[in-house]
N, C-alpha and C positions, 0 to 999 in steps of 0.2 A: 100265593098267599091267599088264605080265605079269612074272612072276617064277618062279624055281625055288628049291627048298630043298635044300641039301646035307644028306642024311640022316645023315651022320656027325657034322657039326659043328652042324647046326641053323641055319646061316647062310642067309639068304634073299638071293638075287641078283636085282636088277631087270633085266629084259631090255628092256622097252619102257615108256616113260612118256609119256603124251599128255594134257596138261591144257588143250588148246585148247577155247575156248568155242564151242559150235555148237548148232544146232537138234536136237531129238530124232531126226528122220529121219536126219540126217547122222551123229549119234552111232551109231545102229544100223548104218548102212552102214560106218562106219569100224571098228566092233567086228568085223563080219563079214569085212572086208578083213584085219584083223590075224589073225583065226582062220584064214583061208585060207593065210596065210604061216606061222603058228606051230603050227597044229593043236593048239589048247588041249585038254587032257584034261578040264578043267572051268573054268567061268567064273563067278566070284562076282559077284553084282549086288545092290546095296542096293535093297531094294524097299519103302521107306517111301513112303506116299502115291502121288504121280504115278509114281514109279519102278516101282511094281508094274505099271502099265499098260505102261511101257516094257519091262520084263522079259518080259511076255507077248508083246508085239509082236516083240521080239528072238527069242524062241523060235519064233514063227510064221514069221518071215522066214528064220530059219536052216533050218527044215525045208523051206520052199518052195524054197530055193536048194540043197537036198540037202547042207547043211553040218553039220546035226545037232550044234549046239553044246550041250554039257551045261551048263545054267545052274543054279547053286545060289543061290537067293535068300536074303538075310538081312535082318532088320529090326533097326535100332538102336533101343534103348529109352532110352539116356542122352542128355543134352544135347549137341547137335552142337558148340557152342563149347567145352564142357569136353573133348570127345574131341579136338578140334584142339589145344587148349592142352596136353593131356597129351603130345602129340608133341614139344613144344618141349624142347630140352636143359636 
């Protein structure tokens, strides 16, 4: 998902949302394709457990393709189900 934040109102607007299930290689390819279209200034990536390896591979492939995607890794420490449920109205 890509989004932008209105600095005056604080409103966040979603530009792209892609929730397709896919293999890790395809996920990385698709992220790089989105980056080529949108030129992300920064890309946040959850890097708990296996995702840490994916983040490293994404960084490696972006450099190899001369795309230089700035990746900001973050680790969630709270329960995933609780985080999802907190999003419910």
